[in-house]
Phi, psi and omega in degrees: 000134176246152175248130175281142179305322185295323179288321175298319181297311178307308180301318187290319177303306183296328176293313177296317179298317177294319181291318179292318184286334183272351179282115186302327179293334183265002185305326182271009179258152178242089187243126170258139181247126173218168181251131165243102187066232175263014185255140178271128178248120175257124180233156174128202186243141175239160180278351175168183188300322179299319177288333170292326181283320179301310178300317179289320174298322174302309181296322184293328178297322183275317192256346191087137189300330181285352182250016179248127178242121183264119175235025177282156174232146176287141182295320181296328181281351179269348179268139181272146184272000000 
């Protein structure tokens, strides 16, 4: 049995998306998960540093920490004072 890299990437993407969306602490966040090659890209807005760390840790458990790229932004830092 051989595995195509595209199917492995799709399975990994689906796993990260499911894990992030099912995490209760991240319900107030707006995170999109995509793949760039073998890397998982996390983009969107999180409610704070704790949520950023949680989402990154979840993705790292599935894809490996070296394959996770964090492009998330804190919601609080995007509003002008």
